Backbone as CSV, one residue per row, in Angstrom:
resi,resn,N_x,N_y,N_z,CA_x,CA_y,CA_z,C_x,C_y,C_z
1,MET,112.916,84.685,74.248,111.946,85.520,74.921,111.537,84.733,76.350
2,SER,111.526,85.176,77.439,111.107,84.430,78.432,109.556,84.755,78.687
3,ARG,108.822,83.661,79.353,107.370,84.176,79.674,107.273,85.053,80.722
4,ARG,106.152,85.780,80.693,105.988,86.631,81.833,105.326,85.671,83.135
5,ASP,105.547,86.306,84.238,104.893,85.469,85.529,103.818,86.624,86.000
6,ILE,102.586,86.260,85.848,101.579,87.211,86.267,101.636,87.534,87.749
7,PHE,101.831,86.529,88.652,102.008,86.661,89.883,102.962,87.897,90.294
8,THR,104.258,87.671,89.670,105.403,88.737,89.977,105.009,89.965,89.304
9,ASP,104.414,90.076,88.035,104.064,91.249,87.470,103.050,91.984,88.301
10,VAL,101.810,91.435,88.724,100.929,92.114,89.238,101.433,92.469,90.721
11,ALA,102.382,91.776,91.226,103.114,92.273,92.611,103.791,93.587,92.351
12,ALA,104.462,93.529,91.231,105.439,94.702,90.866,104.575,95.966,90.636
13,ILE,103.484,95.778,89.918,102.530,96.959,89.698,101.981,97.435,91.090
14,LEU,101.521,96.544,91.920,100.938,96.989,93.263,101.827,97.724,94.104
15,HIS,103.334,97.302,94.020,104.266,97.789,94.920,105.441,98.026,94.146
16,PRO,105.499,99.269,93.443,106.565,99.566,92.541,107.931,99.868,93.351
17,ILE,109.068,99.499,92.772,110.522,99.760,93.500,110.510,101.209,93.251
18,PRO,110.761,102.049,94.356,110.936,103.379,94.165,112.376,103.577,93.242
19,GLN,112.301,104.704,92.460,113.460,104.951,91.554,114.098,106.221,92.041
20,PRO,115.355,106.386,91.972,115.980,107.768,92.384,115.504,108.963,91.484
21,SER,115.170,109.965,92.078,114.781,111.163,90.974,115.807,111.904,90.691
22,ARG,116.978,111.939,91.538,118.208,112.665,91.279,119.369,111.827,91.505
23,PRO,120.608,111.801,90.806,121.706,111.063,91.059,122.097,111.410,92.355
24,GLY,122.531,110.244,93.114,122.820,110.352,94.620,121.797,109.872,95.570
25,ASP,120.586,110.011,95.219,119.223,109.655,95.932,119.500,108.215,96.286
26,GLU,119.998,107.313,95.425,119.893,105.970,95.628,120.901,105.598,97.075
27,ASP,121.772,106.630,97.374,122.535,106.359,98.557,121.919,106.736,99.836
28,HIS,121.010,107.496,99.927,120.228,108.101,101.016,119.566,106.647,101.648
29,GLU,119.735,106.853,102.953,119.281,105.767,103.820,117.675,105.575,103.827
30,GLY,116.961,106.702,103.716,115.538,106.535,103.405,114.963,105.954,102.265
31,PHE,115.802,106.373,101.172,115.562,105.712,99.853,115.891,104.332,99.902
32,LEU,116.826,103.859,100.602,117.193,102.355,100.559,116.181,101.481,101.253
33,GLU,115.848,102.145,102.327,114.772,101.570,103.161,113.480,101.405,102.369
34,GLY,113.113,102.470,101.486,111.827,102.465,100.814,111.936,101.266,99.680
35,ARG,113.192,101.135,99.123,113.234,100.223,97.939,113.206,98.653,98.723
36,HIS,113.930,98.564,100.006,113.760,97.299,100.705,112.394,97.037,101.038
37,GLN,111.501,97.899,101.564,110.259,97.803,101.939,109.229,97.388,100.741
38,ALA,109.604,97.987,99.594,108.803,97.751,98.437,109.233,96.304,97.910
39,THR,110.426,95.865,97.906,110.892,94.630,97.453,110.052,93.612,98.391
40,GLU,110.133,93.723,99.776,109.422,92.872,100.687,108.104,92.600,100.393
41,GLU,107.292,93.742,100.116,105.986,93.845,99.791,105.621,93.192,98.558
42,GLN,106.513,93.377,97.570,106.184,92.424,96.233,106.344,91.001,96.562
43,ARG,107.359,90.642,97.343,107.775,89.233,97.716,106.306,88.711,98.349
44,GLN,106.018,89.454,99.444,104.575,88.975,100.092,103.531,89.002,99.261
45,THR,103.177,89.811,98.531,102.038,89.966,97.617,102.003,88.708,96.467
46,GLU,103.254,88.548,95.912,103.401,87.579,94.985,103.075,86.101,95.754
47,GLU,103.592,86.043,96.987,103.345,84.817,97.618,101.723,84.441,97.863
48,ASN,101.192,85.465,98.340,99.943,85.544,98.710,98.942,85.258,97.416
49,LEU,99.289,85.838,96.340,98.602,85.774,94.936,98.666,84.206,94.576
50,ARG,99.798,83.795,94.697,100.185,82.292,94.209,99.416,81.421,95.197
51,LEU,99.324,81.580,96.415,98.567,80.719,97.405,97.109,80.962,97.023
52,ALA,96.536,81.864,96.810,95.163,82.336,96.510,94.790,81.390,95.294
53,TRP,95.687,81.402,94.234,95.555,80.663,93.098,95.514,79.087,93.243
54,GLU,96.552,78.718,93.964,96.623,77.435,94.348,95.614,76.771,95.045
55,GLU,94.956,77.462,96.013,94.116,77.093,96.945,92.628,77.330,96.644
56,GLY,92.498,78.314,95.883,90.980,78.676,95.471,90.858,79.153,94.201
57,ASP,91.720,78.838,93.251,91.650,79.147,91.772,91.192,80.616,91.579
58,GLN,91.832,81.366,92.486,91.568,82.978,92.321,92.604,83.643,91.435
59,ASP,92.011,84.208,90.316,92.906,84.836,89.316,93.478,85.976,89.917
60,PRO,94.975,86.135,89.856,95.492,87.336,90.440,95.406,88.614,89.964
61,LEU,95.114,88.652,88.688,94.868,90.139,88.202,93.368,90.619,88.479
62,ILE,92.367,89.586,88.395,91.153,89.946,88.862,90.987,90.250,90.196
63,ALA,91.731,89.409,91.056,91.685,89.811,92.569,92.424,91.164,92.700
64,ALA,93.205,91.435,92.169,93.940,92.879,92.486,93.142,93.969,91.768
65,LEU,92.429,93.634,90.816,91.489,94.850,90.254,90.514,94.953,91.209
66,ALA,89.810,93.889,91.783,88.689,93.805,92.708,89.030,94.632,93.939
67,ALA,90.388,94.270,94.540,90.757,95.068,95.776,91.003,96.431,95.551
68,ALA,91.604,96.782,94.219,91.714,98.255,93.822,90.429,98.975,93.690
69,ARG,89.426,98.376,93.196,88.157,98.940,93.188,87.543,99.241,94.519
70,ARG,87.794,98.276,95.462,87.174,98.391,96.903,87.846,99.449,97.721
71,ALA,89.183,99.536,97.292,90.066,100.761,97.843,89.594,102.076,97.325
72,LYS,89.158,102.152,96.184,88.823,103.418,95.463,87.326,103.691,96.140
73,GLU,86.551,102.690,96.198,85.200,102.916,96.620,85.482,103.449,98.161
74,ASP,86.215,102.852,98.902,86.477,103.188,100.416,87.111,104.887,100.350
75,ALA,88.036,105.087,99.551,88.519,106.396,99.301,87.518,107.475,99.119
76,GLU,86.546,107.208,98.120,85.445,108.118,97.873,84.347,108.194,98.937
77,ARG,84.236,107.113,99.694,83.310,107.225,100.871,83.950,108.148,101.847
78,ARG,85.303,107.962,102.251,85.939,108.831,102.993,86.015,110.359,102.752
79,ILE,86.280,110.715,101.328,86.141,111.882,100.866,84.715,112.636,101.129
80,ARG,83.660,111.705,100.933,82.426,112.294,101.068,82.068,112.755,102.496
81,GLU,82.678,111.835,103.268,82.302,111.897,104.788,83.247,113.185,105.362
82,LEU,84.641,113.404,104.647,85.347,114.418,105.195,84.668,115.830,104.668
83,ILE,84.176,115.812,103.508,83.381,116.972,103.009,82.206,117.326,103.824
84,ALA,81.401,116.266,104.195,80.237,116.552,105.053,80.681,117.085,106.464
85,TYR,81.742,116.529,106.886,82.269,117.052,108.161,82.768,118.616,108.009
86,GLY,83.429,118.847,106.964,83.810,120.254,106.880,82.625,121.312,106.384
87,ARG,81.640,120.905,105.782,80.533,121.721,105.710,79.399,121.587,106.784
88,GLU,79.164,120.516,107.343,78.139,120.372,108.333,78.536,120.217,109.909
89,PHE,79.701,120.247,110.188,80.119,120.050,111.774,80.955,121.179,112.054
90,VAL,81.733,121.680,111.377,82.704,122.729,111.647,82.079,124.014,112.082
91,GLN,82.214,124.436,113.224,81.797,125.691,113.962,82.668,126.775,114.067
92,PRO,82.643,128.080,113.934,81.118,128.584,113.857,80.777,128.537,112.351
93,ARG,81.625,128.476,111.297,81.317,128.522,110.007,82.057,127.424,109.331
94,PRO,81.262,126.760,108.306,81.861,125.667,107.532,82.970,126.080,106.580
95,TYR,83.737,125.056,106.210,84.665,125.246,105.265,84.108,125.873,103.882
96,THR,84.720,126.582,103.261,84.297,127.174,102.084,84.309,126.027,101.052
97,LEU,83.196,126.029,99.928,83.117,125.137,99.010,84.418,125.089,98.353
98,GLY,85.099,126.257,97.978,86.270,126.388,97.100,87.482,125.807,97.857
99,ASP,87.541,126.043,99.259,88.623,125.336,99.816,88.512,123.775,99.909
100,LEU,87.447,123.233,100.034,87.181,121.684,100.082,87.276,121.449,98.401
101,ALA,86.830,121.919,97.482,86.843,121.638,96.052,88.394,121.404,95.846
102,ALA,89.173,122.341,96.200,90.760,122.303,95.738,91.295,121.250,96.401
103,ALA,91.126,120.984,97.734,91.565,119.965,98.372,91.165,118.493,97.886
104,ALA,89.777,118.376,97.481,89.395,117.122,96.966,89.583,116.829,95.545
105,GLY,90.193,117.888,94.711,90.505,117.731,93.316,88.988,117.601,92.605
106,MET,87.872,118.454,93.190,86.784,118.478,92.528,86.258,120.009,92.374
107,SER,85.179,120.273,91.513,84.671,121.200,91.350,83.757,121.796,92.570
108,ILE,83.420,123.100,92.511,82.751,123.617,93.641,81.272,122.935,93.573
109,SER,80.723,122.775,92.434,79.400,122.261,92.408,79.453,120.747,92.560
110,GLY,80.533,120.157,92.437,80.852,118.778,92.726,80.889,118.390,94.196
111,VAL,81.386,119.348,94.979,81.597,119.281,96.231,80.176,119.741,97.033
112,ARG,79.502,120.491,96.443,78.155,120.879,96.819,77.236,119.592,97.005
113,THR,77.344,118.825,95.871,76.465,117.598,95.944,77.229,116.481,96.161
114,ALA,78.219,116.411,96.645,79.149,115.190,96.928,78.631,114.161,97.962
115,TYR,77.864,114.858,98.989,77.473,113.928,100.132,76.014,114.056,100.407
116,GLY,75.381,113.245,101.225,74.013,113.217,101.445,73.774,113.111,103.000
117,HIS,72.632,113.005,103.142,72.201,112.871,104.568,72.957,111.611,105.319
118,ARG,72.869,110.534,104.381,73.368,109.281,105.009,74.861,109.533,105.323
119,ASP,75.542,110.196,104.715,77.224,110.619,104.912,77.252,111.574,106.234
120,VAL,76.260,112.568,106.399,76.313,113.258,107.603,75.987,112.419,108.840
121,ASP,74.993,111.646,108.703,74.653,110.730,109.861,75.918,109.989,110.231
122,THR,76.418,109.249,109.094,77.685,108.456,109.533,78.698,109.192,110.204
123,VAL,79.084,110.582,109.773,80.037,111.284,110.386,79.617,111.656,111.948
124,ALA,78.086,111.978,112.178,77.799,112.100,113.504,77.984,111.069,114.350
125,GLU,77.758,109.840,113.824,78.008,108.743,114.701,79.528,108.549,115.011
126,SER,80.248,108.607,113.995,81.740,108.453,114.195,82.283,109.406,115.021
127,ILE,81.979,110.676,115.122,82.527,111.759,116.071,81.798,111.939,117.177
128,GLY,80.494,111.334,117.503,79.709,111.557,118.511,79.315,112.995,118.693
129,GLY,78.957,113.847,117.448,78.569,114.987,117.445,77.294,115.208,116.680
130,LYS,76.678,116.497,116.666,75.729,116.835,115.981,76.004,117.881,114.775
131,PRO,75.495,117.700,113.710,75.631,118.801,112.704,75.160,119.967,112.952
132,ARG,75.430,120.858,112.241,74.807,122.178,112.312,73.474,122.249,112.039
133,GLU,72.703,123.104,112.375,71.288,123.054,112.253,70.823,122.780,110.728
134,TRP,71.489,123.713,109.984,71.090,123.716,108.511,71.877,122.540,107.902
135,ARG,71.102,121.727,107.064,71.621,120.581,106.359,71.541,120.834,104.820
136,ALA,72.525,120.475,104.078,72.535,120.526,102.744,71.248,119.569,102.112
137,PRO,70.657,119.956,101.133,69.602,118.951,100.569,70.387,117.805,100.205
138,ASP,69.647,116.620,100.423,70.203,115.338,100.138,69.974,114.959,98.658
139,PRO,71.033,114.866,97.939,70.928,114.558,96.419,70.125,113.248,96.193
140,ASP,69.851,112.374,97.120,69.224,111.092,97.085,67.486,111.435,97.239
141,ASP,67.183,112.553,97.830,65.962,112.924,98.182,65.086,113.062,96.795
142,GLY,63.901,112.432,96.739,63.203,112.628,95.649,63.636,111.581,94.626
143,LYS,64.514,110.754,94.835,65.088,109.813,93.663,64.178,108.352,94.181
144,THR,63.751,107.772,93.080,63.234,106.445,93.544,64.132,105.368,93.356
145,SER,64.102,104.339,94.002,65.064,103.151,94.185,64.580,102.236,93.079
146,ALA,65.448,101.839,92.416,65.280,100.464,91.342,64.997,99.384,91.847
């Protein structure tokens, strides 16, 4: 039994090689290009992980997990800001809570409390616009910081 290589394994997890969903898909030019691109991304990621380990003793799995967590936090922030935009900036009426909930994979009550004034302010700064006059209550209002 051969020993697993963590650099190769983590790169394969981060950039899986596409598999054909139907017979004959493997001959399609776009499918072949996708496989080639994933193979190159695996190779580059493996090389970067090895280099980070050799130069800074950075564990490849821990580094990949930390990067995935940062990506998740960034995605959550973008979702909050997009919901804030849909509720606070779109005129003449905001998007419905139901439409936003379905698109975000959230409950209606989750959408209602997903964003706060800070998110609205960030959106206003990003788009150079002003929110509607009415603003949702800030879920952080009234909470004390630890």
